[in-house]
C-alpha positions as CSV (number, residue, x, y, z in Angstrom):
1,M,86.9,25.3,23.4
2,N,83.5,26.6,22.3
3,K,83.9,24.6,19.1
4,V,84.7,21.4,21.1
5,R,81.6,22.1,23.4
6,A,79.3,22.6,20.4
7,D,80.6,19.5,18.8
8,K,80.1,17.3,21.9
9,L,76.6,18.7,22.3
10,R,75.9,17.9,18.7
11,E,77.2,14.3,19.3
12,V,75.2,13.6,22.5
13,T,71.9,15.1,21.1
14,N,72.4,12.9,18.0
15,G,72.5,9.8,20.2
16,H,76.2,9.1,20.6
17,D,76.9,7.1,23.7
18,G,80.4,8.4,24.0
19,T,83.0,10.7,22.3
20,W,86.6,11.0,21.2
21,I,88.8,13.7,22.8
22,A,92.0,14.9,21.3
23,H,93.7,15.9,24.6
24,P,93.0,14.9,28.3
25,L,92.3,18.6,29.1
26,I,89.1,18.4,26.8
27,N,87.8,15.6,29.1
28,Q,86.1,18.1,31.5
29,I,84.2,19.7,28.6
30,A,83.1,16.4,27.1
31,M,82.1,15.0,30.6
32,E,80.0,18.1,31.4
33,V,78.1,17.9,28.1
34,F,77.5,14.2,28.2
35,N,76.6,14.1,32.0
36,K,74.0,16.9,31.4
37,H,72.4,15.4,28.3
38,M,72.9,11.7,28.4
39,L,70.7,10.3,31.3
40,G,71.5,6.7,31.1
41,P,74.1,4.1,30.1
42,N,73.1,4.4,26.4
43,Q,71.0,6.2,24.0
44,Y,69.6,3.4,21.8
45,Y,66.2,5.2,22.1
46,V,67.5,8.2,20.2
47,R,66.6,7.9,16.5
48,R,67.4,10.2,13.6
49,E,64.1,9.7,11.8
50,D,65.0,12.7,9.6
51,V,67.9,10.5,8.1
52,K,66.8,8.2,5.3
53,V,69.5,6.1,3.7
54,A,68.9,3.2,1.2
55,A,71.4,0.8,-0.3
56,A,71.5,2.7,-3.6
57,D,72.6,5.9,-1.6
58,L,75.6,4.1,-0.3
59,L,76.7,3.3,-4.0
60,S,75.7,6.5,-5.6
61,T,78.4,8.7,-7.1
62,N,76.2,11.9,-6.9
63,I,77.8,14.1,-4.4
64,S,75.5,16.7,-2.8
65,G,78.4,18.8,-1.3
66,Q,80.9,21.0,-3.2
67,I,84.5,20.1,-4.0
68,T,86.3,23.2,-3.8
69,A,90.0,24.2,-4.6
70,E,90.3,25.2,-0.9
71,G,89.0,21.8,0.2
72,I,91.5,20.0,-1.9
73,H,94.2,22.3,-0.6
74,N,93.1,21.4,3.0
75,N,93.0,17.7,2.2
76,V,96.6,17.8,1.0
77,A,97.8,19.9,4.0
78,T,96.2,17.6,6.5
79,S,97.4,14.4,4.8
80,L,101.0,15.7,4.6
81,G,101.0,17.5,8.1
82,Y,99.5,14.6,10.0
83,S,101.6,11.9,8.2
84,A,104.9,13.8,8.8
85,A,104.0,14.3,12.4
86,W,103.1,10.6,12.8
87,L,106.5,9.7,11.4
88,G,108.0,12.0,14.1
89,G,106.1,10.1,16.8
90,N,103.0,12.3,17.3
91,G,99.6,10.7,17.1
92,C,97.5,14.0,16.8
93,I,98.2,17.5,15.7
94,P,96.4,20.8,15.7
95,M,95.8,22.2,12.3
96,N,93.7,25.2,11.5
97,Y,92.1,25.1,15.0
98,L,91.1,21.5,14.6
99,M,92.7,18.3,16.0
100,E,93.8,16.0,13.2
101,D,94.6,12.4,13.7
102,A,95.0,9.1,11.6
103,A,91.3,9.0,10.8
104,T,91.3,12.5,9.2
105,A,94.5,11.7,7.4
106,E,92.9,8.5,6.0
107,I,89.8,10.4,4.9
108,T,91.9,13.1,3.1
109,R,94.2,10.6,1.5
110,V,91.3,8.4,0.1
111,Q,89.3,11.4,-1.0
112,L,92.2,12.7,-3.0
113,W,92.7,9.3,-4.5
114,Q,88.9,9.2,-5.4
115,Y,88.9,12.6,-7.0
116,V,91.9,11.7,-9.1
117,K,90.6,8.3,-10.0
118,W,87.2,9.7,-11.2
119,G,88.5,13.0,-12.8
120,V,86.3,15.2,-10.5
121,R,86.2,18.9,-11.2
122,T,86.4,21.6,-8.4
123,S,83.0,23.4,-8.2
124,D,84.7,26.9,-8.0
125,S,87.5,26.8,-10.6
126,G,86.3,23.9,-12.7
127,E,89.7,22.4,-12.8
128,V,89.9,18.6,-13.2
129,I,91.7,17.0,-10.1
130,T,94.6,15.1,-11.6
131,A,97.6,13.6,-10.1
132,E,99.6,16.5,-11.4
133,Y,97.2,18.9,-9.7
134,V,97.8,17.2,-6.4
135,D,101.6,17.1,-7.1
136,R,101.6,20.9,-7.4
137,L,99.7,21.4,-4.2
138,V,102.1,18.9,-2.4
139,D,105.1,20.8,-3.6
140,E,103.6,24.2,-2.6
141,I,102.2,23.1,0.8
142,A,104.9,20.7,2.1
143,P,107.6,23.4,2.8
144,T,105.1,25.4,4.8
145,L,104.4,22.6,7.4
146,K,108.0,22.3,8.8
147,G,108.0,22.1,12.6
148,P,109.3,19.9,15.4
149,Y,107.7,16.8,14.1
150,A,107.3,17.6,10.5
151,T,110.9,17.6,9.7
152,D,112.5,18.0,6.1
153,Q,113.0,14.2,6.0
154,N,109.5,13.3,7.1
155,L,107.9,15.7,4.7
156,D,109.9,14.4,2.0
157,V,108.8,10.9,2.7
158,V,105.1,11.7,2.9
159,A,105.1,13.9,-0.1
160,K,106.5,11.1,-2.2
161,Y,104.0,8.8,-0.5
162,L,100.9,11.0,-1.3
163,K,102.1,11.5,-4.9
164,K,102.3,7.8,-5.3
165,Q,99.0,7.0,-3.6
166,V,96.9,9.2,-6.0
167,R,98.4,7.3,-8.9
168,K,97.5,3.8,-7.7
169,E,94.7,1.7,-9.2
170,W,93.3,1.3,-5.7
171,P,94.5,3.0,-2.5
172,S,96.5,1.0,0.0
173,E,94.7,-0.4,2.9
174,F,96.0,2.0,5.7
175,L,98.2,5.0,5.8
176,T,100.0,4.2,9.0
177,S,100.6,0.6,8.0
178,D,102.3,1.8,5.0
179,L,104.3,4.4,6.9
180,M,105.2,1.8,9.5
181,G,107.3,0.1,6.7
182,Y,109.3,3.3,6.3
183,L,110.0,3.5,10.0
184,A,111.1,-0.2,9.9
185,V,113.6,0.6,7.3
186,A,114.7,3.8,8.9
187,D,115.2,2.0,12.3
188,G,117.1,-0.9,10.7
189,C,114.5,-3.5,11.7
190,P,114.7,-7.0,10.3
191,A,113.7,-7.3,6.6
192,Q,110.5,-9.2,7.4
193,W,109.2,-6.0,9.1
194,Q,110.2,-3.7,6.3
195,R,107.8,-2.8,3.5
196,S,108.6,0.0,0.9
197,V,106.3,2.9,0.9
198,L,108.2,4.8,-1.9
């Protein structure tokens, strides 16, 4: 809860007018922080003058952060864990003391695709991130994620899906739209609702 409180304080002092919460019980913390620090209906007056972004920055392939083996491992785990839970009917899950949802799963999936597409190296081991590198991690991590929503069947589907995604010329539009096609097939929906994800 201290991490949640710190995150909400960061958001409100950076000028956010509202916030996302992962669970209704977190509402009290968010409301306390926002009611104390947000004194009106909006914070349009809050400016981040320290942040300077030009059009060229948005297109730059120079990454200031570090892409580590641990980061790649976490991306694979989050993508698999959330996607398997989503197939099981859960819209958000706790992982490593964080609440993960479709947005995080999208970020992890597309980052993995980008790293493979551009042959990025990890900063710590120097290994090139290839589709085969991701495959190894998927095979290693998927069995460790089993739970009430992350069943063997769901993990099998999302493991195949992620392995296919990192090999595509361009990533598909949205993860849950893709997985919805699998649910339609599994639920015996009419053919026009079905779309193959594997």
